[in-house]
N, C-alpha and C positions, 0 to 999 in steps of 0.2 A: 445729827452727829457730825463732828468735824474730824479732819485728819491732821496728823502731826508727824513730823520726822524728828526723831531723837537721835543725836549723834554723841558719841562719848569715846574717851580713851580708857583702856583697861589698866588697872593698877598692876604693878610688878607682881604682887601676890596673886592676882587673878590669872595673869599669864603663866606663872609657875604652876598653879593648880590645873590649868587647861593642858599644859604640856605633860604634866604627870598623869592626868586623868582626862583624856580628850572626851568632849561631850557636846551635844547639841543644846546650846543655851536657849534656843527658841522655845523649847518646851517649858522650862520653869518661868521664863519671861512671859510667855503666853498665859500660863496659869495665873501668874501674879496680876497681869492685866485684867483678866476676867474677875478676879477677886476684888478689884478696885474700880469696876465700872468701865473698863476699857476693853478694846479688842486689838490683839496683835495681828497685823496683816502680813508683815514681812520682817525678818531679822537677818541682817547680813554682817559678816565680818568684812572689813574693808582695808584697803591699802591707802596710805596717805595720812592726812591730818587726824582722822578719827579711826579707831579700831573697830567700832561697831556702829551700825545704823539700823534703827528700827522704825517701821511705819506703823503707827497705832491710830485707832479711832477712839474718840472720847466724846462725851456729851457736851463738854465745854472746855474752855481754856484752863479753868481752875483745876478740873479733874486731871487733865494732861500734865499740868505743872506739878500737881501734888504727886502724881505717879513718878515723874522724872526726878523730883526732889527726894522722894523716898528711896529710890534706887541709888541716887548719888550719895545719900547719907550713909549708905552701907560701907562706903570706902572702896568698893570694888571697881568703881569707875571715877573718872575725873573729867573736867572740861566739858560737862554736859551742855549741849545746845539743843534747844527745841525750836522748830520752825513750823508755823501753821502752813498747811497745804490746802490749796483750793482746787477742787476737781474742775476739769475743763468746762463742763456744762455750766457750772456756777460762774466761772471766769467770763463766759460769754455774756451773762447777765451784767456782770461788773463792767465789761467793755461797753455795753449799751449805755449804762449810766454814765460812764466816763465820757462818752460821746456827747451827752447832754451838757456835762460840765464844760468840756472843751469848746463847745459852741457858744458859751456865754462868758467864759473867763477872759478878763482883760489883763494882759501882762503889763508889768511896769514899763514906763517909757521915760526917757531922759527929757528934761525940760519941757 
């Protein structure tokens, strides 16, 4: 399983609905994740460039992408960005492999 951070802006209509009827969106988002082979780990409202940030777990990139695209197609969000997240334990393995590459890579040289 892989982890993904999904960030998005809420539409004006979504904000109006949330102000008129405050609600915890992590519940329906979590249920939707489960219905489509993902797991919601965290759901945050955010200040700044994005209005919401979700951390999900999915079996692969295509599953996470389909989930994000499906939500975006509802029109409730815009500017969806999905980022692959690498757990620290896996990053250590990558660092070891990078050390092997770094020891053999020859950078370009002038003349």
